Each structure stands twice: as C-alpha cells, then as structure tokens.
C-alpha positions in Angstrom: 83.0 79.6 131.1 83.3 80.2 127.4 85.8 83.0 128.0 87.8 80.8 130.3 87.9 78.0 127.7 89.0 80.4 125.0 91.7 81.8 127.2 93.0 78.3 128.1 92.9 77.2 124.5 94.9 80.3 123.4 97.4 79.6 126.1 97.8 76.0 125.0 98.3 77.1 121.4 101.0 79.6 122.6 102.8 77.0 124.6 102.7 74.4 121.8 103.9 77.0 119.3 107.2 77.2 121.1 107.6 73.6 122.1 110.1 72.9 119.4 112.3 75.9 120.2 115.5 76.1 122.1 115.5 77.8 125.5 116.8 81.1 124.2 114.3 81.0 121.3 111.5 80.5 123.8 112.7 83.6 125.5 112.5 85.5 122.3 109.0 84.3 121.5 107.8 85.1 125.1 109.2 88.6 124.9 107.4 89.3 121.6 104.0 88.1 123.0 104.5 90.1 126.2 105.3 93.3 124.3 102.7 93.0 121.5 100.6 95.8 123.0 103.6 98.2 122.8 104.2 97.1 119.2 100.6 97.9 118.3 100.9 101.3 119.9 104.0 102.1 117.9 102.2 101.0 114.8 99.3 103.3 115.5 101.7 106.2 116.2 103.7 105.9 113.0 100.6 105.2 110.8 99.0 108.4 112.1 101.9 110.5 110.9 101.4 111.2 107.2 104.6 110.3 105.4 103.7 110.4 101.8 106.8 110.3 99.7 106.7 114.1 99.0 105.8 115.0 102.6 109.4 115.4 103.6 108.6 116.6 107.1 106.4 113.6 107.8 108.9 111.1 106.4 111.6 112.6 108.6 109.3 112.5 111.6 108.6 108.8 111.2 112.3 108.3 110.6 113.2 110.0 113.9 110.8 107.8 115.8 112.5 104.6 114.5 115.9 106.3 114.9 115.2 106.7 118.6 114.3 103.1 118.9 117.5 102.0 117.2 119.6 104.3 119.3 118.2 102.7 122.4 119.2 99.3 121.0 122.8 100.4 120.6 122.8 101.1 116.9 124.9 103.9 115.4 122.3 105.9 113.4 122.4 108.7 110.9 120.0 110.5 108.7 121.0 110.7 105.0 119.9 114.0 103.5 117.7 113.4 100.4 118.3 116.8 98.8 120.7 115.4 96.1 117.9 113.1 94.8 114.9 115.3 95.6 113.4 113.4 98.5 113.3 113.5 102.3 116.2 111.1 102.9 117.0 107.8 104.5 117.6 106.3 108.0 120.7 104.2 108.1 121.9 102.3 111.2 124.9 100.0 112.0 125.3 97.6 114.8 128.8 96.0 115.2 128.6 92.9 117.3 131.2 91.0 119.3 130.8 87.9 117.3 132.3 86.9 113.9 128.9 85.9 112.4 127.3 86.9 109.2 126.3 90.5 108.5 122.6 91.0 108.0 121.1 93.9 106.0 117.5 94.8 107.1 115.5 96.8 104.6 112.4 98.9 105.2 110.9 102.2 104.0 109.4 105.2 105.8 107.2 106.6 103.1 103.8 105.7 101.8 101.8 106.5 98.7 99.3 108.6 100.7 100.2 112.2 100.5 98.5 114.8 102.8 95.8 115.3 100.1 94.6 111.6 100.5 91.4 110.8 102.2 93.1 108.1 104.2 95.0 109.7 107.0 94.3 107.8 110.3 94.9 104.4 111.9 91.5 102.8 112.6 90.9 99.5 114.4 88.1 97.7 112.7 88.0 94.7 114.9 90.4 92.6 117.1 92.2 91.4 114.0 92.1 94.2 111.5 93.3 97.8 111.3 93.2 100.2 108.4 95.4 103.2 107.7 97.9 104.7 105.4 100.9 102.4 105.1 99.7 100.1 107.8 100.8 97.0 105.9 103.0 98.7 103.2 105.1 99.0 105.1 105.0 100.6 108.6 103.8 97.2 109.9 107.0 95.7 108.6 109.1 98.5 110.1 107.5 97.8 113.5 108.2 94.1 113.1 111.9 94.9 112.4 112.2 97.0 115.5 110.5 94.6 117.9 112.3 91.6 116.6 115.6 93.4 117.4 114.3 94.3 120.9 113.5 90.7 121.5 117.0 89.7 120.4 118.5 92.2 122.8 116.4 91.1 125.7 117.5 87.5 125.1 121.1 88.7 125.2 121.8 87.9 121.5 121.9 91.2 119.8 125.3 92.1 121.3 126.9 89.4 119.1 125.2 90.4 115.9 126.4 92.5 113.0 123.5 94.3 111.4 123.0 97.1 109.0 119.6 98.8 108.6 118.5 101.0 105.7 115.0 102.5 105.8 114.5 104.5 102.7 112.3 107.6 102.5 111.3 107.3 98.9 110.5 103.7 98.0 107.0 104.5 96.8 108.2 107.5 94.6 111.9 107.1 94.1 114.2 110.1 93.8 116.4 110.7 90.8 118.9 109.8 89.8 118.4 106.3 91.3 122.2 105.8 91.4 122.3 108.5 94.0 118.9 107.7 95.7 120.0 104.1 96.3 123.7 104.7 96.9 123.5 104.0 100.6 121.5 100.8 100.1 123.9 99.5 97.6 126.9 100.3 99.8 125.2 98.5 102.7 124.6 95.5 100.4 128.3 95.4 99.6 129.1 95.1 103.3 126.4 92.5 104.1 126.1 88.7 103.6 122.3 88.3 103.8 119.5 90.8 103.0 116.1 90.6 104.7 113.2 92.8 103.4 110.3 93.7 105.6 107.8 94.5 102.8 104.4 92.8 103.0 105.0 90.5 100.0 101.8 89.2 98.5 100.1 89.3 102.0 100.0 85.6 102.3 101.6 84.0 105.5 102.4 80.9 103.5 104.7 82.7 101.1 107.8 84.8 101.0 109.6 86.6 98.2 112.9 85.1 96.8 112.7 86.9 93.4 111.4 90.2 92.1 111.2 91.4 88.6 112.8 94.6 87.5 110.7 97.7 86.9 111.9 100.4 84.4 110.3 102.6 81.8 110.7 103.1 78.1 109.7 105.8 75.7 109.2 105.4 71.9 109.3 108.5 69.7 108.3 108.1 66.1 108.4 110.6 63.2 106.7 110.6 59.8 106.0 113.0 57.0 102.8 115.0 57.4 100.6 115.1 54.2 97.1 114.8 52.9 95.9 111.2 53.6 95.4 110.6 49.9 99.2 110.6 49.6 100.0 107.9 52.2 102.1 105.0 51.0 103.5 107.0 48.1 107.3 107.0 47.6 107.5 110.6 48.8 105.3 110.4 51.9 105.6 106.8 53.1 103.6 105.2 55.9 103.3 107.9 58.5 104.1 107.9 62.2 101.1 106.0 63.4 101.6 103.0 61.1 105.2 102.9 62.1 104.2 103.0 65.8 101.8 100.2 65.3 104.4 98.1 63.5 106.9 98.5 66.3 104.4 97.6 69.1 103.3 94.5 67.2 106.9 93.7 66.7 107.5 93.9 70.5 104.6 91.6 71.0 105.6 89.0 68.5 109.3 89.1 69.5 108.9 88.8 73.3 105.7 87.2 74.4 107.4 83.8 74.6 109.7 85.0 77.3 108.6 83.5 80.7 108.1 86.1 83.4 108.8 89.0 81.1 106.2 91.8 80.6 106.4 94.9 78.5 103.4 97.2 78.5 102.7 100.3 76.4 100.6 102.3 78.9 100.3 105.7 77.1 100.2 106.6 73.4 99.8 109.9 71.6 99.8 110.4 67.8 98.8 112.8 65.2 99.9 115.9 63.3 100.9 117.6 66.6 101.8 116.0 69.9 102.2 117.8 73.2 103.8 115.6 75.8 103.6 116.1 79.6 106.5 114.0 80.9 105.6 114.7 84.6 102.0 113.4 84.3 103.0 110.8 81.6 100.2 112.2 79.3 99.5 115.0 77.0 97.5 115.9 74.0 97.4 115.1 70.3 95.8 116.9 67.3 95.1 115.3 64.0 92.4 114.5 61.4 91.3 111.5 59.6 92.6 113.0 56.3 96.1 113.9 57.5 99.0 111.5 57.6 100.4 111.5 61.2 103.6 113.4 61.6 104.6 112.1 65.1 103.7 109.7 67.9 105.0 108.9 71.4 104.4 105.8 73.5 105.5 105.2 77.1 105.5 102.0 78.9 107.3 99.7 81.4 109.3 96.5 81.2 109.7 93.9 83.9 112.2 91.1 83.8 113.2 88.3 86.1 117.0 88.6 85.6 119.5 91.1 84.3 120.2 88.8 81.4 116.5 88.7 80.4 116.2 92.4 80.7 119.2 93.0 78.4 117.9 90.5 75.9 114.5 92.1 75.8 115.9 95.6 75.4 118.1 94.3 72.5 115.2 92.7 70.7 113.1 95.9 71.2 115.8 98.0 69.7 116.1 95.7 66.8 112.4 96.0 66.1 112.6 99.8 66.2 115.5 99.9 63.7 113.4 98.4 60.9 111.7 101.5 59.7 108.7 101.7 57.4 109.2 104.0 54.4 109.9 107.7 55.3 109.7 107.2 59.0 112.2 107.1 61.9 111.9 106.1 65.5 114.0 106.0 68.6 113.6 104.0 71.8 115.0 104.9 75.2 115.0 103.1 78.5 115.2 104.9 81.8 116.9 103.8 85.0 114.7 101.7 87.2 114.6 99.0 89.8 116.8 96.0 88.9 115.6 92.4 89.1 116.2 90.2 92.1 116.8 86.9 90.3 115.8 83.6 91.9 119.3 82.7 93.0 120.1 79.4 94.8 121.1 81.3 97.9 117.7 82.9 98.1 116.0 79.5 98.1 118.4 78.3 100.7 117.4 81.2 102.8 113.8 80.4 102.2 114.5 76.9 103.7 115.8 78.5 106.9 112.8 80.7 107.1 110.3 77.8 106.6 112.1 75.8 109.3 111.6 78.7 111.7 108.0 79.0 110.7 107.3 75.3 111.2 109.1 75.3 114.5 106.7 78.1 115.6 103.8 76.0 114.3 103.0 78.7 111.8 103.2 76.4 108.8 105.6 76.0 105.9 106.5 78.9 103.5 106.9 78.7 99.8 108.2 81.2 97.2 105.9 83.8 95.7 105.4 83.7 92.0 107.5 86.6 90.8 104.6 87.7 88.6 102.8 88.5 91.9 105.6 90.5 93.5 106.2 94.1 92.4 109.5 95.9 92.5 111.1 96.7 95.9 114.3 98.1 97.4 115.7 94.6 98.2 116.4 94.2 94.4 119.3 96.7 94.7 121.1 94.0 96.8 121.2 91.6 93.9 124.7 90.6 93.0 126.2 91.8 96.3 124.7 89.6 99.0 124.8 85.8 99.0 121.2 85.4 100.1 118.1 87.6 100.0 114.4 87.2 101.0 111.6 89.7 101.3 108.0 89.7 102.4 108.8 89.4 106.2 106.4 92.3 107.0 102.8 92.6 108.2 100.2 90.9 106.1 97.1 92.7 104.9 95.5 93.8 101.6 94.3 96.5 99.3 97.7 98.2 99.4 98.1 101.6 97.7 94.3 102.2 98.0 92.2 103.9 100.7 91.1 100.4 101.7 94.6 99.3 102.8 94.4 97.1 105.9 96.6 94.9 108.1 96.0 91.6 109.9 97.0 92.5 113.4 97.1 88.8 114.5 100.2 88.4 112.4 102.1 91.2 114.0 103.6 89.1 116.8 103.8 86.0 114.6 105.9 87.8 112.0 108.0 89.4 114.7 108.8 85.9 116.1 109.5 84.6 112.7 111.9 87.5 111.9 113.7 87.4 115.3 114.3 83.6 115.2 115.5 83.8 111.6 118.0 86.5 112.4 119.2 84.5 115.5 119.7 81.3 113.5 121.4 83.0 110.6 124.0 84.6 112.9 124.4 81.9 115.5 124.6 78.8 113.2 126.5 77.5 110.2 125.1 79.1 107.1 126.7 78.3 103.8 127.9 81.5 102.1 130.0 81.9 98.9 132.5 84.2 100.6 
C-alpha cells in the first residue's frame, strides 16, 4: 500500500508539473521522463571513459559518442584537431533549421580534471538520487542534458525549425595555448549566434543560474635588487633589496585595489633570495639565501579575476603603476598572461534569466536567481561576451565536490534540468525575444 501511495503521489506531482505548459511542451516533458533511463545509461557510459584533459584518446572517445548522437539528430558535425594548441581537440556541430528564429549556441566540454593517474575512475551509484564519478557533474551530466533536450525537441517536431551551434571543447579544465587558437572555434560560433547557453553545473544549486562570470588570468612579478652583506642594506650604493621591493609592491596592490567590488588579485607563489630557480610548469621552484645577505631577486605569481573588461583593464593599470615606483637600487616588471575573459552581468543576460525562471516555475521547479559572481569560476561561455546578445550558464547537472575524488551528481535533477533546457530552447526560438540585432 505504501508503494502504491508513493507511486500515485509521484504521478500527481509529474502531472501537476506540466499543467501550465502548452500541448507541445507537455510532449517535450513527457519524452524526457520516458527516456530518463536511457539518459542515465549514457551518463554512466561517458563517465566511465577517462577523459582527463591530457588523455587525448579518452577525450576524443567521449567526443565520438556525443558526435554520433548529434549526427542522428541531423547535425553537421566535425572534429577540430587540437594539435595547434596542444590538446585533443573540440567537437563542433551545426543545425540549420527551416525557421528564421534566433541562433542558439550550446556550450559543453568533454574533458575532466581526472587524468588516468587519478583514483577516481568509475561511475558509482550511491543511492537512488546520487552517483559519483569523474566529471559526473562537471560536466558530463550537462553534456547529457544537452543531448537529451535536443532529442526531446526533435521528437516534438520542433528541432527542424531551430538554428543551433554546439561547441564541446576538449580542454576546458586545462586549456591549450595559445588561447586565441584554442578558443577560435568557440569565438567564431559566438559571432554567428544570438544567444549562448552553457551547460556547466554552476554553483550546484537548482535555485540559481549564472549570468556573469569573472575573468581568470595570471600575472608574474619579477624583482631585482643588488646582492650584498646585510649590513649594507639601505645604503646609497645597495638600496633596499629585492624582497623589500617585492613586499612594497604586494602591499601596494592590496591598498590600491581592495575597494574594487568583485575584483580579486591573489599572489599564490613567491620565491626570493640571492638565487632563485623558477619552475614555470609547476609554478614553483627553489630559492637560496641567508639572513645576512641582501636579496638579489624575487618572483611572485598569482591570478586576477574581474567582473568586466573595464575592471580588468583598470586593475592592471593600477598594478603597473604600483610596480613602476621602485625602491632605491631595485627594478621590477609585471606581466599578465592571456586568460579567460569576464562575462559581464549584461542586461540581456538578466532578461534571459527571466525567460529561464518562467520555464522553471511553469514546470513547478521554482524560481531561479543569479549566482553571485564571486561563487562562479571561469568557464568557456565567457568567450561569447561581446558577441551574443544574451548568455546564461549553469544549465547542467547539479552535484558537489567538483574537481575532487568526492565529486557527485544529484540524479533526480537530470530529467528536471533536461526539461528546463528543452523548454527554454523552444521558447527562445519560437517566440518573440528582444535582441539588439
């Protein structure tokens, strides 16, 4: 009797969840529910394939599985060789519909942080609502949601009208270089699209989505001083030494930039002394010195994260100004590497969030608010900034402990997120959406 009650209760919830939907949208939702077992099997299949960023064979294998799915849906697919940027490559797919609607760009990634040497290699079902595994939530779950939302749209007879571009990168977790080459396909796709949808797991909260992401780039500070016996420090001939100059600069960064909202700038590694040996690959090294020797050199590496291109440029300018005010007999240089750009909180992104929250409430899944950008890391969708009119991320599978051997996904949200994504895509391409162009 208890099992019968639970079954009837679940059925009532399922019926009420689509009560506010149009007939075709009910068809979409019903397809997702009916095919959730298949979606779970696909999730298990791809999670069980190691696709650490540097496991090129594994990344390509996962890509071929999704490529076959997209081929069956009528997409024109191709594999972009990653050799020019030192990675496995990307899966790119185009679908040209019969309708004049907006062009959607769907973004995923095939790689994970778990290389073959990791202890986490297999998909494991913990209970009826939880599974663990490498990339199960970041972001193979999101990739599966993308695929099955498109299948639902096709079965409802809607996909044939839709213009869609898909880019699944093979190096999101450990990007190839130069980034201008590694993200060329994504940027080109963004130029052709109107709206970008990212299937990352966001902050793993079903009540939030990502409308802005901060940039992520590195910086390196190199400082030189005059080596001497410590008794001669501060003299006219010897000056302050490299470590004092380094300290001045870092304090200057702190004092000059801490009032900037949503900006962070972190010195993560520092070496200083009479001799410094730097390992750029491991971002570490060794330093030799003594308490009675004025430091000859120092090196600091760190990162900087900004909410907008303007904030990033302003912060870099202030940092360079701080560096230029040398203490006596010292010199210093500051360089910034290429990195992920910011996805600024544009008006169009918030408008898109409104569409998404309407879909969610119509499905009886609750309203959705914007993630605090301090809680959202860098992601590929940021490369669409300035090209598309609207962008939103965090449409993937919720879970937790990402990038650790405890990574898990909430399986209950696989069909829910798939319905959210499918209905959002339908409404964006079959209704009037305000765009700048």
